[in-house]
All heavy atoms as TSV, in Angstrom:
chain	resi	resn	atom	element	x	y	z
A	1	MET	N	N	-58.350	63.180	93.093
A	1	MET	CA	C	-57.019	62.713	93.534
A	1	MET	C	C	-56.045	62.884	92.318
A	1	MET	O	O	-56.330	62.429	91.222
A	1	MET	CB	C	-57.019	61.216	94.030
A	1	MET	CG	C	-55.790	60.721	94.463
A	1	MET	SD	S	-55.890	59.059	95.030
A	1	MET	CE	C	-56.085	59.345	96.837
A	2	SER	N	N	-54.916	63.449	92.535
A	2	SER	CA	C	-53.924	63.602	91.457
A	2	SER	C	C	-53.064	62.382	91.305
A	2	SER	O	O	-52.906	61.564	92.299
A	2	SER	CB	C	-53.067	64.857	91.806
A	2	SER	OG	O	-52.368	64.652	92.961
A	3	PHE	N	N	-52.457	62.227	90.239
A	3	PHE	CA	C	-51.620	61.202	89.872
A	3	PHE	C	C	-50.297	61.230	90.596
A	3	PHE	O	O	-49.650	62.275	90.659
A	3	PHE	CB	C	-51.271	61.104	88.304
A	3	PHE	CG	C	-50.418	60.036	87.946
A	3	PHE	CD1	C	-50.721	58.759	87.915
A	3	PHE	CD2	C	-49.085	60.433	87.572
A	3	PHE	CE1	C	-49.831	57.719	87.495
A	3	PHE	CE2	C	-48.229	59.416	87.129
A	3	PHE	CZ	C	-48.507	58.154	87.126
A	4	ASP	N	N	-49.808	60.119	91.235
A	4	ASP	CA	C	-48.606	59.989	91.998
A	4	ASP	C	C	-47.716	59.050	91.441
A	4	ASP	O	O	-47.899	57.817	91.541
A	4	ASP	CB	C	-48.856	59.805	93.482
A	4	ASP	CG	C	-47.721	59.767	94.353
A	4	ASP	OD1	O	-46.630	59.604	93.866
A	4	ASP	OD2	O	-47.870	59.904	95.548
A	5	ALA	N	N	-46.716	59.488	90.575
A	5	ALA	CA	C	-45.894	58.634	89.946
A	5	ALA	C	C	-45.120	57.623	90.761
A	5	ALA	O	O	-45.046	56.411	90.498
A	5	ALA	CB	C	-44.927	59.350	88.967
A	6	LEU	N	N	-44.537	58.122	91.867
A	6	LEU	CA	C	-43.784	57.266	92.805
A	6	LEU	C	C	-44.623	56.290	93.391
A	6	LEU	O	O	-44.164	55.048	93.483
A	6	LEU	CB	C	-43.122	58.135	93.844
A	6	LEU	CG	C	-41.827	58.939	93.462
A	6	LEU	CD1	C	-41.378	59.896	94.631
A	6	LEU	CD2	C	-40.750	58.028	93.099
A	7	LYS	N	N	-45.867	56.657	93.734
A	7	LYS	CA	C	-46.773	55.595	94.356
A	7	LYS	C	C	-47.136	54.505	93.404
A	7	LYS	O	O	-47.085	53.349	93.773
A	7	LYS	CB	C	-47.952	56.356	94.894
A	7	LYS	CG	C	-49.044	55.473	95.531
A	7	LYS	CD	C	-50.116	56.230	96.136
A	7	LYS	CE	C	-51.168	55.367	96.806
A	7	LYS	NZ	N	-52.354	56.011	97.170
A	8	GLU	N	N	-47.405	54.883	92.185
A	8	GLU	CA	C	-47.715	53.944	91.134
A	8	GLU	C	C	-46.608	53.000	90.781
A	8	GLU	O	O	-46.773	51.847	90.658
A	8	GLU	CB	C	-48.312	54.694	89.905
A	8	GLU	CG	C	-49.589	55.414	90.068
A	8	GLU	CD	C	-50.824	54.553	90.304
A	8	GLU	OE1	O	-50.825	53.413	89.618
A	8	GLU	OE2	O	-51.630	54.896	91.113
A	9	LEU	N	N	-45.458	53.597	90.623
A	9	LEU	CA	C	-44.276	52.769	90.352
A	9	LEU	C	C	-43.927	51.853	91.581
A	9	LEU	O	O	-43.639	50.613	91.324
A	9	LEU	CB	C	-43.130	53.635	89.970
A	9	LEU	CG	C	-43.191	54.327	88.715
A	9	LEU	CD1	C	-42.185	55.486	88.659
A	9	LEU	CD2	C	-43.085	53.441	87.538
A	10	ALA	N	N	-43.977	52.380	92.846
A	10	ALA	CA	C	-43.731	51.495	93.920
A	10	ALA	C	C	-44.758	50.341	94.062
A	10	ALA	O	O	-44.434	49.232	94.394
A	10	ALA	CB	C	-43.719	52.329	95.185
A	11	ALA	N	N	-46.021	50.688	93.687
A	11	ALA	CA	C	-47.072	49.681	93.824
A	11	ALA	C	C	-46.761	48.497	92.768
A	11	ALA	O	O	-47.249	47.309	92.934
A	11	ALA	CB	C	-48.398	50.206	93.518
A	12	ALA	N	N	-46.066	48.755	91.711
A	12	ALA	CA	C	-45.729	47.812	90.705
A	12	ALA	C	C	-44.430	47.029	91.076
A	12	ALA	O	O	-44.036	46.224	90.307
A	12	ALA	CB	C	-45.591	48.522	89.323
A	13	GLY	N	N	-43.811	47.438	92.112
A	13	GLY	CA	C	-42.633	46.754	92.565
A	13	GLY	C	C	-41.324	47.442	92.354
A	13	GLY	O	O	-40.226	46.806	92.529
A	14	HIS	N	N	-41.321	48.718	91.758
A	14	HIS	CA	C	-40.074	49.403	91.560
A	14	HIS	C	C	-39.603	49.841	92.948
A	14	HIS	O	O	-40.314	50.228	93.835
A	14	HIS	CB	C	-40.293	50.556	90.764
A	14	HIS	CG	C	-40.766	50.302	89.325
A	14	HIS	ND1	N	-39.898	50.025	88.334
A	14	HIS	CD2	C	-42.004	50.243	88.808
A	14	HIS	CE1	C	-40.562	49.804	87.199
A	14	HIS	NE2	N	-41.860	49.903	87.493
A	15	ASN	N	N	-38.246	49.719	93.108
A	15	ASN	CA	C	-37.654	50.052	94.349
A	15	ASN	C	C	-36.766	51.301	94.333
A	15	ASN	O	O	-35.944	51.429	93.322
A	15	ASN	CB	C	-36.607	48.860	94.726
A	15	ASN	CG	C	-36.053	49.040	96.050
A	15	ASN	OD1	O	-35.963	50.082	96.616
A	15	ASN	ND2	N	-35.429	47.959	96.619
A	16	PHE	N	N	-37.081	52.251	95.189
A	16	PHE	CA	C	-36.332	53.456	95.152
A	16	PHE	C	C	-35.344	53.732	96.284
A	16	PHE	O	O	-34.869	54.740	96.610
A	16	PHE	CB	C	-37.346	54.638	95.136
A	16	PHE	CG	C	-38.285	54.597	94.027
A	16	PHE	CD1	C	-39.578	54.236	94.271
A	16	PHE	CD2	C	-37.916	54.795	92.756
A	16	PHE	CE1	C	-40.477	54.151	93.155
A	16	PHE	CE2	C	-38.786	54.706	91.669
A	16	PHE	CZ	C	-40.095	54.388	91.869
A	17	LYS	N	N	-35.066	52.592	96.990
A	17	LYS	CA	C	-34.122	52.580	98.130
A	17	LYS	C	C	-32.680	53.201	97.592
A	17	LYS	O	O	-32.153	52.745	96.607
A	17	LYS	CB	C	-33.912	51.177	98.651
A	17	LYS	CG	C	-33.000	51.116	99.922
A	17	LYS	CD	C	-32.909	49.681	100.348
A	17	LYS	CE	C	-31.932	49.728	101.551
A	17	LYS	NZ	N	-31.797	48.346	102.053
A	18	GLY	N	N	-32.262	54.078	98.255
A	18	GLY	CA	C	-30.940	54.714	97.968
A	18	GLY	C	C	-31.028	55.884	97.006
A	18	GLY	O	O	-29.948	56.423	96.666
A	19	ALA	N	N	-32.175	56.160	96.377
A	19	ALA	CA	C	-32.347	57.195	95.391
A	19	ALA	C	C	-32.184	58.616	96.228
A	19	ALA	O	O	-32.733	58.675	97.304
A	19	ALA	CB	C	-33.755	57.144	94.736
A	20	ASN	N	N	-31.543	59.530	95.578
A	20	ASN	CA	C	-31.325	60.717	96.261
A	20	ASN	C	C	-32.510	61.657	95.888
A	20	ASN	O	O	-33.351	61.299	95.074
A	20	ASN	CB	C	-30.066	61.419	95.875
A	20	ASN	CG	C	-29.908	61.782	94.372
A	20	ASN	OD1	O	-30.891	62.339	93.835
A	20	ASN	ND2	N	-28.794	61.526	93.800
A	21	PRO	N	N	-32.660	62.807	96.582
A	21	PRO	CA	C	-33.835	63.684	96.375
A	21	PRO	C	C	-34.022	64.174	94.921
A	21	PRO	O	O	-35.100	64.184	94.421
A	21	PRO	CB	C	-33.568	64.834	97.289
A	21	PRO	CG	C	-32.720	64.289	98.454
A	21	PRO	CD	C	-31.852	63.281	97.690
A	22	GLN	N	N	-32.894	64.392	94.233
A	22	GLN	CA	C	-32.983	64.838	92.824
A	22	GLN	C	C	-33.502	63.789	91.963
A	22	GLN	O	O	-34.323	63.990	91.086
A	22	GLN	CB	C	-31.680	65.280	92.375
A	22	GLN	CG	C	-31.127	66.549	92.934
A	22	GLN	CD	C	-30.463	66.324	94.415
A	22	GLN	OE1	O	-30.247	65.127	94.688
A	22	GLN	NE2	N	-30.159	67.397	95.040
A	23	GLN	N	N	-33.114	62.480	92.206
A	23	GLN	CA	C	-33.596	61.312	91.464
A	23	GLN	C	C	-35.126	61.164	91.666
A	23	GLN	O	O	-35.877	60.921	90.762
A	23	GLN	CB	C	-32.850	60.095	91.804
A	23	GLN	CG	C	-31.482	60.126	91.252
A	23	GLN	CD	C	-30.575	59.075	91.874
A	23	GLN	OE1	O	-30.725	58.618	92.981
A	23	GLN	NE2	N	-29.535	58.457	91.068
A	24	LEU	N	N	-35.522	61.190	92.958
A	24	LEU	CA	C	-36.947	60.958	93.323
A	24	LEU	C	C	-37.811	62.175	92.781
A	24	LEU	O	O	-38.892	61.926	92.192
A	24	LEU	CB	C	-37.085	61.009	94.842
A	24	LEU	CG	C	-36.436	59.775	95.496
A	24	LEU	CD1	C	-36.581	59.977	97.059
A	24	LEU	CD2	C	-37.194	58.576	95.031
A	25	GLU	N	N	-37.258	63.350	92.623
A	25	GLU	CA	C	-37.960	64.492	91.940
A	25	GLU	C	C	-38.300	64.199	90.538
A	25	GLU	O	O	-39.284	64.406	89.923
A	25	GLU	CB	C	-37.190	65.754	92.207
A	25	GLU	CG	C	-37.899	66.997	91.634
A	25	GLU	CD	C	-37.176	68.268	91.907
A	25	GLU	OE1	O	-36.306	68.297	92.846
A	25	GLU	OE2	O	-37.509	69.273	91.207
A	26	ALA	N	N	-37.125	63.729	89.797
A	26	ALA	CA	C	-37.215	63.422	88.426
A	26	ALA	C	C	-38.205	62.341	88.168
A	26	ALA	O	O	-39.018	62.434	87.265
A	26	ALA	CB	C	-35.878	63.065	87.902
A	27	ILE	N	N	-38.223	61.293	88.911
A	27	ILE	CA	C	-39.014	60.113	88.787
A	27	ILE	C	C	-40.467	60.586	89.070
A	27	ILE	O	O	-41.451	60.221	88.369
A	27	ILE	CB	C	-38.690	58.982	89.769
A	27	ILE	CG1	C	-37.371	58.414	89.228
A	27	ILE	CG2	C	-39.759	57.863	89.690
A	27	ILE	CD1	C	-36.686	57.580	90.237
A	28	SER	N	N	-40.673	61.411	90.134
A	28	SER	CA	C	-42.002	61.860	90.452
A	28	SER	C	C	-42.650	62.785	89.355
A	28	SER	O	O	-43.870	62.885	89.377
A	28	SER	CB	C	-42.051	62.542	91.882
A	28	SER	OG	O	-41.442	63.742	91.736
A	29	SER	N	N	-41.831	63.252	88.530
A	29	SER	CA	C	-42.417	64.198	87.546
A	29	SER	C	C	-42.744	63.363	86.210
A	29	SER	O	O	-43.252	64.064	85.285
A	29	SER	CB	C	-41.325	65.224	87.121
A	29	SER	OG	O	-40.261	64.663	86.327
A	30	LEU	N	N	-42.640	62.025	86.178
A	30	LEU	CA	C	-43.067	61.338	85.073
A	30	LEU	C	C	-44.446	61.397	84.862
A	30	LEU	O	O	-45.332	61.504	85.817
A	30	LEU	CB	C	-42.680	59.822	85.330
A	30	LEU	CG	C	-41.132	59.506	85.309
A	30	LEU	CD1	C	-40.909	58.005	85.660
A	30	LEU	CD2	C	-40.479	59.862	83.956
A	31	SER	N	N	-44.944	61.305	83.636
A	31	SER	CA	C	-46.406	61.308	83.307
A	31	SER	C	C	-47.019	60.048	83.549
A	31	SER	O	O	-46.287	58.970	83.668
A	31	SER	CB	C	-46.601	61.744	81.821
A	31	SER	OG	O	-46.135	60.738	81.026
A	32	GLN	N	N	-48.303	59.971	83.518
A	32	GLN	CA	C	-48.983	58.700	83.711
A	32	GLN	C	C	-48.684	57.769	82.549
A	32	GLN	O	O	-48.611	56.545	82.836
A	32	GLN	CB	C	-50.524	58.993	83.807
A	32	GLN	CG	C	-51.313	57.753	84.273
A	32	GLN	CD	C	-52.722	58.083	84.742
A	32	GLN	OE1	O	-53.122	59.254	84.628
A	32	GLN	NE2	N	-53.519	57.168	85.157
A	33	GLU	N	N	-48.589	58.348	81.444
A	33	GLU	CA	C	-48.200	57.447	80.239
A	33	GLU	C	C	-46.883	56.806	80.369
A	33	GLU	O	O	-46.588	55.722	80.092
A	33	GLU	CB	C	-48.380	58.263	78.944
A	33	GLU	CG	C	-49.760	58.660	78.580
A	33	GLU	CD	C	-50.253	59.925	79.365
A	33	GLU	OE1	O	-49.401	60.650	79.906
A	33	GLU	OE2	O	-51.447	60.078	79.437
A	34	GLU	N	N	-45.833	57.625	80.867
A	34	GLU	CA	C	-44.559	57.120	80.997
A	34	GLU	C	C	-44.480	56.048	82.138
A	34	GLU	O	O	-43.813	55.036	82.011
A	34	GLU	CB	C	-43.607	58.251	81.419
A	34	GLU	CG	C	-43.393	59.230	80.208
A	34	GLU	CD	C	-42.675	60.534	80.702
A	34	GLU	OE1	O	-42.941	61.061	81.861
A	34	GLU	OE2	O	-41.852	61.068	79.921
A	35	VAL	N	N	-45.216	56.282	83.188
A	35	VAL	CA	C	-45.235	55.339	84.344
A	35	VAL	C	C	-45.944	53.986	83.818
A	35	VAL	O	O	-45.430	52.910	84.079
A	35	VAL	CB	C	-46.052	55.843	85.603
A	35	VAL	CG1	C	-46.282	54.737	86.568
A	35	VAL	CG2	C	-45.164	56.890	86.115
A	36	THR	N	N	-46.949	54.127	83.065
A	36	THR	CA	C	-47.631	52.919	82.428
A	36	THR	C	C	-46.656	52.149	81.568
A	36	THR	O	O	-46.621	50.895	81.611
A	36	THR	CB	C	-48.838	53.295	81.650
A	36	THR	OG1	O	-49.816	53.986	82.488
A	36	THR	CG2	C	-49.560	52.143	80.934
A	37	LEU	N	N	-45.903	52.790	80.751
A	37	LEU	CA	C	-44.899	52.218	79.942
A	37	LEU	C	C	-43.878	51.441	80.745
A	37	LEU	O	O	-43.535	50.332	80.482
A	37	LEU	CB	C	-44.297	53.189	79.040
A	37	LEU	CG	C	-43.158	52.644	78.058
A	37	LEU	CD1	C	-43.658	51.609	77.112
A	37	LEU	CD2	C	-42.453	53.794	77.310
A	38	LEU	N	N	-43.316	52.090	81.815
A	38	LEU	CA	C	-42.285	51.571	82.661
A	38	LEU	C	C	-42.754	50.331	83.349
A	38	LEU	O	O	-42.154	49.352	83.545
A	38	LEU	CB	C	-41.796	52.534	83.589
A	38	LEU	CG	C	-40.803	53.675	83.078
A	38	LEU	CD1	C	-40.587	54.744	84.099
A	38	LEU	CD2	C	-39.566	53.108	82.497
A	39	ASN	N	N	-44.096	50.388	83.853
A	39	ASN	CA	C	-44.622	49.264	84.563
A	39	ASN	C	C	-44.882	48.116	83.577
A	39	ASN	O	O	-44.732	46.998	83.874
A	39	ASN	CB	C	-45.944	49.667	85.171
A	39	ASN	CG	C	-45.671	50.419	86.483
A	39	ASN	OD1	O	-44.604	50.497	87.080
A	39	ASN	ND2	N	-46.661	51.156	86.997
A	40	SER	N	N	-45.264	48.407	82.340
A	40	SER	CA	C	-45.458	47.380	81.310
A	40	SER	C	C	-44.153	46.634	81.038
A	40	SER	O	O	-44.082	45.579	80.934
A	40	SER	CB	C	-45.984	47.978	80.082
A	40	SER	OG	O	-46.161	47.120	79.049
A	41	ILE	N	N	-43.039	47.513	80.892
A	41	ILE	CA	C	-41.740	46.822	80.635
A	41	ILE	C	C	-41.345	45.999	81.858
A	41	ILE	O	O	-40.900	44.902	81.540
A	41	ILE	CB	C	-40.755	48.017	80.336
A	41	ILE	CG1	C	-41.100	48.700	79.042
A	41	ILE	CG2	C	-39.342	47.361	80.215
A	41	ILE	CD1	C	-40.299	50.011	78.784
A	42	LYS	N	N	-41.495	46.503	82.928
A	42	LYS	CA	C	-41.099	45.731	84.212
A	42	LYS	C	C	-41.868	44.439	84.269
A	42	LYS	O	O	-41.325	43.389	84.469
A	42	LYS	CB	C	-41.384	46.501	85.513
A	42	LYS	CG	C	-40.934	45.802	86.679
A	42	LYS	CD	C	-41.260	46.604	87.910
A	42	LYS	CE	C	-40.722	45.923	89.197
A	42	LYS	NZ	N	-40.811	44.432	89.319
A	43	GLN	N	N	-43.185	44.481	83.941
A	43	GLN	CA	C	-43.919	43.217	83.972
A	43	GLN	C	C	-43.476	42.248	82.984
A	43	GLN	O	O	-43.370	41.073	83.253
A	43	GLN	CB	C	-45.443	43.605	83.696
A	43	GLN	CG	C	-46.421	42.402	83.764
A	43	GLN	CD	C	-47.823	42.799	83.577
A	43	GLN	OE1	O	-48.116	43.830	83.018
A	43	GLN	NE2	N	-48.729	41.942	84.071
A	44	ARG	N	N	-43.194	42.678	81.824
A	44	ARG	CA	C	-42.684	41.722	80.831
A	44	ARG	C	C	-41.293	41.183	81.118
A	44	ARG	O	O	-41.031	40.011	80.990
A	44	ARG	CB	C	-42.486	42.484	79.413
A	44	ARG	CG	C	-43.936	42.729	78.823
A	44	ARG	CD	C	-43.852	43.424	77.454
A	44	ARG	NE	N	-43.107	42.445	76.512
A	44	ARG	CZ	C	-42.678	42.858	75.362
A	44	ARG	NH1	N	-42.761	44.094	74.921
A	44	ARG	NH2	N	-42.106	41.994	74.576
A	45	LEU	N	N	-40.446	41.890	81.662
A	45	LEU	CA	C	-39.115	41.422	82.098
A	45	LEU	C	C	-39.213	40.526	83.294
A	45	LEU	O	O	-38.519	39.462	83.366
A	45	LEU	CB	C	-38.222	42.552	82.395
A	45	LEU	CG	C	-37.723	43.447	81.204
A	45	LEU	CD1	C	-36.921	44.658	81.669
A	45	LEU	CD2	C	-36.961	42.641	80.177
A	46	ASP	N	N	-40.076	40.921	84.243
A	46	ASP	CA	C	-40.297	39.977	85.382
A	46	ASP	C	C	-40.829	38.662	85.042
A	46	ASP	O	O	-40.536	37.609	85.633
A	46	ASP	CB	C	-41.278	40.649	86.376
A	46	ASP	CG	C	-40.625	41.802	87.194
A	46	ASP	OD1	O	-39.382	42.040	87.101
A	46	ASP	OD2	O	-41.387	42.527	87.889
A	47	SER	N	N	-41.604	38.599	83.921
A	47	SER	CA	C	-42.208	37.298	83.498
A	47	SER	C	C	-41.282	36.447	82.597
A	47	SER	O	O	-41.585	35.318	82.358
A	47	SER	CB	C	-43.542	37.531	82.832
A	47	SER	OG	O	-43.466	38.200	81.666
A	48	ALA	N	N	-40.233	37.109	82.145
A	48	ALA	CA	C	-39.272	36.362	81.278
A	48	ALA	C	C	-38.384	35.427	82.092
A	48	ALA	O	O	-37.802	35.909	83.099
A	48	ALA	CB	C	-38.437	37.315	80.469
A	49	GLU	N	N	-38.314	34.196	81.741
A	49	GLU	CA	C	-37.473	33.269	82.494
A	49	GLU	C	C	-35.996	33.483	82.383
A	49	GLU	O	O	-35.350	33.164	83.398
A	49	GLU	CB	C	-37.838	31.859	81.940
A	49	GLU	CG	C	-39.275	31.426	82.326
A	49	GLU	CD	C	-39.549	29.969	81.932
A	49	GLU	OE1	O	-38.538	29.186	81.663
A	49	GLU	OE2	O	-40.739	29.675	81.657
A	50	ASP	N	N	-35.533	34.001	81.326
A	50	ASP	CA	C	-34.103	34.109	81.150
A	50	ASP	C	C	-33.596	35.516	81.499
A	50	ASP	O	O	-32.473	35.919	81.157
A	50	ASP	CB	C	-33.680	33.706	79.762
A	50	ASP	CG	C	-34.402	34.555	78.690
A	50	ASP	OD1	O	-35.387	35.194	79.080
A	50	ASP	OD2	O	-33.930	34.512	77.496
A	51	VAL	N	N	-34.398	36.361	82.138
A	51	VAL	CA	C	-33.970	37.773	82.470
A	51	VAL	C	C	-33.779	37.721	83.976
A	51	VAL	O	O	-34.765	37.446	84.734
A	51	VAL	CB	C	-35.013	38.768	81.963
A	51	VAL	CG1	C	-34.602	40.132	82.501
A	51	VAL	CG2	C	-35.242	38.743	80.537
A	52	VAL	N	N	-32.637	38.235	84.409
A	52	VAL	CA	C	-32.332	38.324	85.797
A	52	VAL	C	C	-32.152	39.799	86.178
A	52	VAL	O	O	-31.434	40.543	85.550
A	52	VAL	CB	C	-31.000	37.581	86.163
A	52	VAL	CG1	C	-30.621	37.683	87.672
A	52	VAL	CG2	C	-31.080	36.072	85.872
A	53	PRO	N	N	-32.844	40.265	87.193
A	53	PRO	CA	C	-32.656	41.715	87.566
A	53	PRO	C	C	-31.324	42.086	87.953
A	53	PRO	O	O	-30.628	41.205	88.650
A	53	PRO	CB	C	-33.687	41.822	88.835
A	53	PRO	CG	C	-34.523	40.618	88.799
A	53	PRO	CD	C	-33.767	39.562	88.083
A	54	HIS	N	N	-30.876	43.232	87.629
A	54	HIS	CA	C	-29.570	43.772	88.008
A	54	HIS	C	C	-29.549	43.924	89.483
A	54	HIS	O	O	-30.511	44.413	90.132
A	54	HIS	CB	C	-29.340	44.977	87.297
A	54	HIS	CG	C	-28.117	45.740	87.681
A	54	HIS	ND1	N	-26.863	45.280	87.276
A	54	HIS	CD2	C	-27.858	46.883	88.473
A	54	HIS	CE1	C	-25.898	46.055	87.649
A	54	HIS	NE2	N	-26.417	46.987	88.486
A	55	GLY	N	N	-28.423	43.594	90.164
A	55	GLY	CA	C	-28.247	43.873	91.614
A	55	GLY	C	C	-28.979	42.746	92.457
A	55	GLY	O	O	-29.184	43.018	93.615
A	56	VAL	N	N	-29.298	41.672	91.894
A	56	VAL	CA	C	-29.859	40.519	92.705
A	56	VAL	C	C	-28.975	40.149	93.890
A	56	VAL	O	O	-29.389	39.972	95.053
A	56	VAL	CB	C	-30.198	39.317	91.831
A	56	VAL	CG1	C	-30.521	38.125	92.666
A	56	VAL	CG2	C	-31.356	39.668	90.837
A	57	ASP	N	N	-27.641	40.097	93.560
A	57	ASP	CA	C	-26.732	39.697	94.596
A	57	ASP	C	C	-26.203	40.864	95.350
A	57	ASP	O	O	-25.568	40.588	96.454
A	57	ASP	CB	C	-25.525	38.898	93.951
A	57	ASP	CG	C	-26.087	37.595	93.341
A	57	ASP	OD1	O	-26.971	36.972	93.926
A	57	ASP	OD2	O	-25.515	37.123	92.246
A	58	ALA	N	N	-26.350	42.078	94.870
A	58	ALA	CA	C	-25.848	43.267	95.558
A	58	ALA	C	C	-26.881	44.347	95.529
A	58	ALA	O	O	-27.570	44.483	94.524
A	58	ALA	CB	C	-24.618	43.590	94.904
A	59	PRO	N	N	-27.085	45.037	96.656
A	59	PRO	CA	C	-28.095	46.057	96.625
A	59	PRO	C	C	-27.727	47.252	95.716
A	59	PRO	O	O	-26.567	47.463	95.488
A	59	PRO	CB	C	-28.096	46.443	98.115
A	59	PRO	CG	C	-26.707	46.091	98.657
A	59	PRO	CD	C	-26.398	44.926	97.827
A	60	LEU	N	N	-28.784	47.861	95.233
A	60	LEU	CA	C	-28.586	48.993	94.306
A	60	LEU	C	C	-28.575	50.246	95.121
A	60	LEU	O	O	-29.228	50.312	96.160
A	60	LEU	CB	C	-29.687	48.971	93.328
A	60	LEU	CG	C	-29.681	47.872	92.375
A	60	LEU	CD1	C	-31.043	48.065	91.542
A	60	LEU	CD2	C	-28.554	47.845	91.480
A	61	SER	N	N	-27.868	51.263	94.700
A	61	SER	CA	C	-27.823	52.563	95.367
A	61	SER	C	C	-28.266	53.618	94.330
A	61	SER	O	O	-27.565	53.927	93.465
A	61	SER	CB	C	-26.377	52.858	95.805
A	61	SER	OG	O	-26.381	54.092	96.371
A	62	GLY	N	N	-29.453	54.012	94.530
A	62	GLY	CA	C	-30.025	55.107	93.711
A	62	GLY	C	C	-30.332	54.757	92.225
A	62	GLY	O	O	-30.272	55.527	91.434
A	63	ALA	N	N	-30.550	53.419	92.083
A	63	ALA	CA	C	-30.797	53.012	90.609
A	63	ALA	C	C	-32.251	52.777	90.448
A	63	ALA	O	O	-32.989	52.493	91.306
A	63	ALA	CB	C	-29.978	51.762	90.371
A	64	PHE	N	N	-32.668	52.959	89.260
A	64	PHE	CA	C	-34.052	52.688	88.821
A	64	PHE	C	C	-34.129	51.641	87.754
A	64	PHE	O	O	-34.103	51.921	86.641
A	64	PHE	CB	C	-34.655	54.018	88.362
A	64	PHE	CG	C	-36.179	53.919	87.924
A	64	PHE	CD1	C	-37.040	53.642	88.849
A	64	PHE	CD2	C	-36.528	53.991	86.658
A	64	PHE	CE1	C	-38.334	53.585	88.616
A	64	PHE	CE2	C	-37.846	53.968	86.306
A	64	PHE	CZ	C	-38.781	53.725	87.359
A	65	VAL	N	N	-33.887	50.433	88.220
A	65	VAL	CA	C	-33.792	49.210	87.351
A	65	VAL	C	C	-34.605	48.137	87.990
A	65	VAL	O	O	-34.807	48.195	89.206
A	65	VAL	CB	C	-32.408	48.821	87.027
A	65	VAL	CG1	C	-31.612	49.789	86.234
A	65	VAL	CG2	C	-31.659	48.458	88.211
A	66	TRP	N	N	-34.839	47.086	87.268
A	66	TRP	CA	C	-35.634	46.028	87.910
A	66	TRP	C	C	-34.825	44.730	87.716
A	66	TRP	O	O	-34.200	44.335	86.985
A	66	TRP	CB	C	-37.087	45.883	87.286
A	66	TRP	CG	C	-37.018	45.913	85.869
A	66	TRP	CD1	C	-36.867	44.944	84.912
A	66	TRP	CD2	C	-37.187	47.178	85.167
A	66	TRP	NE1	N	-37.021	45.520	83.617
A	66	TRP	CE2	C	-37.162	46.819	83.733
A	66	TRP	CE3	C	-37.408	48.516	85.491
A	66	TRP	CZ2	C	-37.341	47.833	82.779
A	66	TRP	CZ3	C	-37.542	49.389	84.430
A	66	TRP	CH2	C	-37.564	49.070	83.069
């Protein structure tokens, strides 16, 4: 089975709602090491009490942030 960056990122809670095909293509081309790093950063930020995700009150459009 080959590595699927989008699937791995989505499983970690990254949201791609509103991403256009070019953005999804770029994200899907990330290496396994890059995805591991992004997921690690997300996990650390999610566990920080004083960090609030961007777009909590407003939906994001094609953004890759947490």
